[in-house]
Each structure stands twice: as C-alpha cells, then as structure tokens.
C-alpha positions in Angstrom: 1.6 4.4 31.0 4.0 6.7 29.4 6.2 5.9 26.4 4.0 3.1 25.2 5.7 3.3 21.8 8.6 1.4 23.4 6.6 -1.7 24.4 7.0 -3.7 21.2 10.8 -3.2 21.2 11.1 -4.1 24.9 8.9 -7.2 24.5 11.0 -8.2 21.5 14.2 -7.9 23.5 12.8 -9.9 26.3 11.6 -12.7 24.0 14.8 -12.9 22.0 17.1 -12.8 25.1 15.1 -15.6 26.5 16.1 -17.7 23.5 19.8 -17.2 24.0 20.2 -19.6 26.9 18.0 -21.9 28.8 14.6 -21.0 27.5 11.9 -20.2 30.0 8.5 -21.4 28.7 6.6 -19.0 31.0 8.5 -16.0 29.6 7.7 -17.2 26.0 4.0 -17.6 26.9 3.7 -14.2 28.5 5.5 -12.5 25.6 3.4 -14.3 23.0 0.2 -13.4 24.9 1.4 -9.7 25.1 2.1 -9.6 21.3 -1.3 -11.1 20.6 -3.3 -8.8 22.9 -1.4 -5.6 22.3 -0.5 -5.9 18.6 -2.7 -8.5 17.2 0.3 -10.6 16.2 2.1 -13.7 17.4 5.8 -14.5 17.9 6.2 -17.0 15.1 8.3 -14.8 12.8 10.3 -13.6 15.8 11.0 -17.2 16.8 12.3 -17.9 13.3 14.6 -14.9 13.5 16.1 -16.3 16.6 17.0 -19.7 15.2 20.7 -20.3 14.8 21.7 -17.1 16.4 24.6 -17.2 18.9 24.1 -15.6 22.3 26.6 -12.9 21.4 24.9 -12.1 18.0 21.5 -12.0 19.6 22.7 -9.7 22.4 24.2 -7.3 19.9 21.0 -7.2 17.8 18.9 -6.6 21.0 21.3 -3.8 22.0 21.0 -2.2 18.6 17.2 -2.5 18.7 17.0 -0.9 22.2 19.3 1.9 21.3 17.3 2.7 18.2 13.7 2.4 19.6 14.0 3.1 23.4 15.8 5.1 26.0 17.3 2.0 27.6 20.8 3.4 27.3 19.8 6.5 29.2 18.3 4.3 31.9 21.5 2.3 32.1 23.6 5.5 32.5 21.4 6.6 35.4 21.2 3.2 37.0 25.0 2.8 37.0 25.6 6.2 38.7 
C-alpha cells in the first residue's frame, strides 16, 4: 500500500464523522480495531474530542485535518471532473 502515512488521518476522519450523526457501532468498532492494531492506541481520547461538537464544527475540523495530512483535496478535484 502506498501513502501509508495518511492512514491515521483518514481513520480519524472516518471515526469523527461517524460521531456527527447517527452513530454506526460497526464503524466505531472497525476504527477502534484499526487504531489498536496499526498504532497500538485506542480511540478513547478521540472520542472525548468529539463530545459536544456540532456536525458543522466536526466537518470543518476533519476538512482541515485532511487538507493538512493527506491529498484528499486533490482526489476531490479529480473526482469532480
């Protein structure tokens, strides 16, 4: 797999976005498993960071994270062509 340096940011985005609406327990479990297996960490602190966040605020933070740590914007540009 190429660009594995983006994995943590992508998983963080997925986990946090899952917390903005109706929470999907399966997505939470898969993300927590991935954090434990890949990084030796869990999602407890990430869960705390999501508490009290509005959907709009969380989406903005995720957008900033992805812009900073990934090439997701480049993907979106190509996808929308």
